[in-house]
Structure formats: C-alpha cells, structure tokens
C-alpha positions in Angstrom: 0.6 31.3 -21.2 1.7 33.2 -24.4 1.2 30.2 -26.7 -2.4 29.3 -27.5 -3.7 25.8 -27.9 -6.8 26.2 -30.0 -8.1 22.7 -29.4 -11.2 20.9 -30.3 -12.3 18.3 -27.8 -9.8 15.7 -28.9 -6.8 17.9 -28.0 -8.3 18.7 -24.7 -8.6 15.0 -23.9 -5.0 14.5 -24.8 -3.9 17.3 -22.4 -6.0 15.8 -19.6 -4.0 12.6 -20.0 -0.9 14.4 -18.9 0.0 15.0 -15.2 -0.9 18.6 -15.5 2.1 20.1 -13.7 3.7 23.2 -15.1 7.1 21.5 -15.6 5.4 19.0 -17.9 3.7 21.7 -19.9 7.0 23.5 -20.4 8.6 20.3 -21.6 5.7 19.6 -23.9 6.0 22.9 -25.7 9.8 22.7 -25.9 12.9 21.9 -23.9 12.9 23.0 -20.2 16.4 24.3 -20.9 17.6 26.4 -23.8 18.9 24.1 -26.5 22.6 24.3 -27.3 22.8 25.3 -31.0 26.5 24.7 -31.3 26.6 24.1 -35.1 24.4 26.8 -36.5 25.6 27.8 -40.0 26.6 31.4 -40.6 24.3 32.9 -43.2 24.4 36.0 -45.3 21.6 38.6 -44.7 20.1 37.7 -48.0 19.9 34.0 -47.4 18.6 34.6 -43.9 15.8 36.8 -45.3 14.9 34.1 -47.8 14.6 31.5 -45.1 12.5 33.8 -42.9 10.1 34.3 -45.8 9.9 30.6 -46.4 9.1 30.0 -42.8 6.0 32.4 -43.1 4.4 30.3 -45.8 1.8 27.7 -45.0 3.0 24.1 -45.5 0.4 21.5 -46.7 0.9 17.9 -45.7 -0.9 15.0 -47.4 -1.3 12.0 -45.0 -1.3 8.5 -46.4 -2.8 5.4 -44.9 -1.5 1.9 -45.1 -3.0 1.3 -48.5 -1.1 4.3 -49.9 -4.2 6.4 -50.3 -4.9 9.8 -48.7 -6.6 9.6 -45.3 -6.0 13.2 -44.1 -4.3 16.5 -44.5 -2.4 18.9 -42.2 -1.7 22.6 -42.5 1.4 24.0 -40.8 1.9 27.7 -40.1 4.1 29.8 -37.8 2.4 30.3 -34.5 1.0 33.9 -34.1 3.0 34.5 -30.9 5.6 32.8 -28.8 7.2 30.8 -31.6 6.5 27.3 -32.7 4.4 25.7 -35.4 0.6 25.6 -35.5 -0.6 22.2 -36.7 -4.2 21.9 -38.0 -4.9 18.3 -38.9 -7.9 16.3 -40.1 -7.9 12.6 -40.8 -10.3 9.7 -41.2 -10.2 5.9 -41.5 -8.7 5.4 -38.1 -9.9 3.1 -35.3 -11.8 4.9 -32.6 -9.7 6.1 -29.6 -6.2 7.5 -29.1 -3.3 7.3 -31.5 0.3 8.3 -31.0 1.4 11.2 -33.2 5.0 12.2 -33.8 7.4 13.9 -36.2 9.9 11.5 -37.7 13.3 12.3 -39.0 13.0 11.5 -42.8 10.6 13.0 -45.3 9.7 9.7 -47.0 6.4 7.7 -46.6 6.4 4.3 -48.2 3.3 2.2 -47.4 2.3 0.0 -45.8 4.6 0.2 -42.8 6.2 3.7 -43.3 9.5 2.6 -41.8 11.0 4.8 -44.5 10.2 7.8 -42.2 13.0 6.6 -39.9 13.0 7.2 -36.1 11.5 10.2 -34.2 12.9 13.7 -35.1 15.4 14.0 -32.2 18.2 16.6 -32.9 18.8 16.9 -29.1 19.5 13.2 -28.8 17.0 12.8 -25.9 14.8 9.9 -24.8 11.2 9.6 -25.8 8.3 11.0 -23.8 7.0 14.0 -21.9 7.0 12.0 -18.7 10.5 10.6 -19.2 13.1 12.4 -17.1 15.5 12.2 -20.1 13.0 13.4 -22.6 11.1 14.4 -24.7 12.1 14.1 -28.3 11.7 17.3 -30.3 9.2 15.3 -32.5 7.0 14.2 -29.6 3.4 15.5 -30.1 0.1 14.9 -28.2 -2.1 11.9 -29.0 -4.8 12.2 -31.6 -8.3 11.1 -30.5 -10.4 9.5 -33.2 -14.2 9.5 -32.7 -16.5 6.5 -33.2 -16.5 7.2 -37.0 -12.7 7.0 -37.0 -12.3 10.7 -37.7 -10.0 13.1 -35.9 -9.6 16.9 -36.0 -6.8 18.7 -34.1 -5.5 22.2 -33.8 -2.5 23.0 -31.6 0.9 24.6 -31.4 4.1 22.7 -31.1 6.4 25.4 -29.6 9.6 23.3 -29.9 9.4 23.2 -33.7 10.0 25.7 -36.5 9.3 26.0 -40.2 12.4 28.1 -40.9 15.0 26.1 -43.0 18.5 25.9 -41.5 17.4 25.9 -37.9 18.2 22.9 -35.7 14.5 22.1 -35.0 13.2 22.8 -38.5 10.6 20.5 -40.0 12.0 21.6 -43.3 15.5 20.3 -42.9 17.4 18.7 -45.8 15.6 15.5 -46.7 12.4 16.7 -44.9 10.6 15.2 -42.0 7.3 13.3 -41.7 4.2 13.1 -39.5 3.5 9.6 -38.4 0.2 8.3 -36.8 0.5 5.1 -34.8 -2.1 2.4 -34.1 -2.2 2.9 -30.4 -1.8 5.6 -27.8 1.6 7.0 -26.8 2.2 6.5 -23.1 4.6 9.5 -23.1 7.3 7.6 -21.3 8.5 4.4 -23.0 11.6 4.8 -25.3 11.7 4.9 -28.3 8.0 5.5 -29.3 5.8 5.3 -26.3 4.5 1.7 -26.9 2.3 3.2 -29.6 2.4 0.2 -31.9 2.7 0.1 -35.7 2.6 3.1 -38.1 -0.8 3.5 -39.8 -0.4 7.0 -41.3 2.4 9.1 -42.7 2.7 12.5 -44.3 5.9 14.1 -45.8 6.8 17.6 -44.6 9.0 19.7 -46.9 
C-alpha cells in the first residue's frame, strides 16, 4: 500500500480492532468511491500556488483538556506519498485504554465540554463509522490508546484529509476544524459518534 502508517503500538492496536478486510482499509483512508466535488471554486494560478505552499507547511495543534489547560500537541504535515495528512500526536492526563478521536467541523474549543467544536467534519454528508455501510465521516479517525500512565502517542496518515485551503476535505477550511478526544472508544459503527461518550480533549486546527 502506497500510504505508510508509521505507528507505535497504540496505532497497531487500533488497526487490529478493525475487521481487517481490504474494503475497510480503503474506506478508512478515504472514500471507497471518488468524491464528487461539484462546487470547487475556480482559482487563479497565483491563488492556487499560494494555497499549495500553505498546504506544505506543518500545522501545530495545541490540545486542551476539560480544565482548559494543555494536555497534548499534534503536528500535521502533508503525507510524503499518496496524499493525505500525517498526524503526529502526543497527549497525557487521559484514562488508560481506548479513546475515540475525530475531526470536528468547527475550529473552536471551549472547555469543559467542547460542544463549540460542533459535529464531526462530514462534507460528504455520510453516516459515522468505518463499519457503517453508509459511512464513514471524513473526520473519522482511529482510536487512541492511552497507557497505564494516561499517555498516548500516535503517528499515522489520514488519506481522506488535506491541509490545502479551498479543497472540500481541507482541515483548514474557513472557520477551521478541531481534533476532539472522547472519553470512551469509538465502536466505528454507531451514528453520530460511535458511542464514544463525552468530549475530554480538543485542539483547534487552522
């Protein structure tokens, strides 16, 4: 597979939770069918070049906990090959075990409940979950696995996303987007958020 997943153990565990079939992997990294971009704006060559340059820059994300203090960081960069966004994340102060992890539609993180981040990032208007026949959301990501000290470290590529402004699946859309960490595991099936419980971490992406 062209796209690499450089995972530490926690990402490997997350992948083993999936069914393992090739269809599911394709769905995980993006839509199984080519998205219909019916409303892409026409751009001048100059503006397109500016956006392409912006997409090459690393994006740093500060992740807040329910107390409004920093519990982690994430670094976003364009994937080296095959498209998508490489996500390198470290966080602490979590309960041990799996935690749902998604991109939400609004770049606003107001503690303690982070409802300000809105619903999942879902420009294709699909249902939630890799194992949902009508899914997944564009913002669906693998579970994070916190160790016994409540720390998590992940490094993976989300092929369905981009950092290039102006694109339908861009994390840097007007108003931004946000990473949200949930209190429980995502079951990858139940709409709208995989029965993952409350929001315990949030980071604005711009």
